[in-house]
N, C-alpha and C positions, 0 to 999 in steps of 0.2 A: 391788127388795127393800129394805125399810127395817127396820133392826134397832134395838131399844132394850134397852140393858143397864140393869139396876137391882138393888137389893139391897145396895149397898155401905153402909159406915158405919164407926163407931168401935167397936172391940171390944178387950177386954183379951187379952193373951197367953193362949193356951189356949182361947180362945172360938171360936165358930162363926158363920159367915154363909152364906147361900145367895144366890148371884147368879142372876138370871134374864135370859135373852135371848129376847125376844119379837119376832116378825116380823109385818109387814104387807105385803101385796102378793105373798106367796109362801107356799108350804107348806114349812116348814122340814125336813120329813123327806126332801125331795129334795136337801138340801144337807148337805155336811160342815160341821160347826160347830166353830170353834176359839175358845178363850179365850186371850187374850194379856194381858200386863201391862207397864206401863212406869213407871219411876221417872225423874223429871227428871234429865237429864244422862246417862242410860244408854239402851242400845238396848232396843227392845221385845223381850220374851221370850215365846215360846210356852209356855203352861202346860198346856193339855189340849185334846184334840179328840175328836170322835166322828164316825164315818163315816156316810154316808147310807144305804148298802146293808145292811150287816150289823151295824151298831152297834158296830163295833170302836172301842176307846178307846185313847188315848195320854196319858201324863202325863210331864212333865219330872221328872227324878229328885228334885228338891227338894220336890215335893209328893206323891210316891207314898205311898200309905197314909194320906194326910190329906185329899186332895181327891177328889171323885167327880163325874164328868160324867154327865148323863142327859138323856133326852128325855121329854117328855109331848106326844105327837102331837095328842091331843085339844085341848090348850091352845096348840099351835103354839109351844112354848116349850122351850128347852134350859136346864138348870140346872147350876150349879157349886156343889156343896156343899163348903164349906171348913171343916174341923174342925182343932182343935189349932193354931190360927193363931199365927204367930210374927211378931215385929216385921219381919223381913225379907220378909214377905209384903205389906207396905205398898206400895201402888202404885195407879195407875189401871188398872182392868181393862176390857178391851174384848172384845166378841164379834164374830165375823166368820163369813161364810158363803162357801162355795166350791161352785160347781156341778159336776155330774158331768163336764162337758166342759172344766173349767178346771183349771189347775195352780196357780192362785193364789187367795187369798182376795180376792174382788172387792167384797164388801159388808161395811161396818163399822158398828157401833153407835157411840154417842157417848162411851162410857166411864162407869164408876162408880168412885168413890174408895173404896178400902179402907184403913183406917188401924188398925194393930194397936199399941196402946200402953197402958201402965199409967198 
C-alpha cells in the first residue's frame, strides 16, 4: 500500500484547507485511515481517523468542530477538511492506513506541510 498525502500549504488564521490521502496498490475502504501531525521537536499527534467497516470517526479534542474526515471510495481517497485553522495547527500532516487484522498503522504517506500564519 502506497499512500500520498497532499493539499497542504500556507493559509491565514481562520482559513481552510483540504488534505487528501490517495492510495495505490490497495482499496482504501478496507483500511482504517488516520491523519497525524508532527511539529519539529514534538511527538507525533493523532488528529483524526475513520474506520473501515462502519465509517466511525474520531477527532482529537483540539480539532473537534473544525476538522472533518471523510472517504470517497470511488476516488480511493480520504479527505481531511480543515476549517477555522489556527496557528497551532501548523505541522506536517501524515496519513496512515491500518488493516483490519492489524493493531497498528502499518502504511504511511510522505507528509504534507500545513502552515497557518498571517
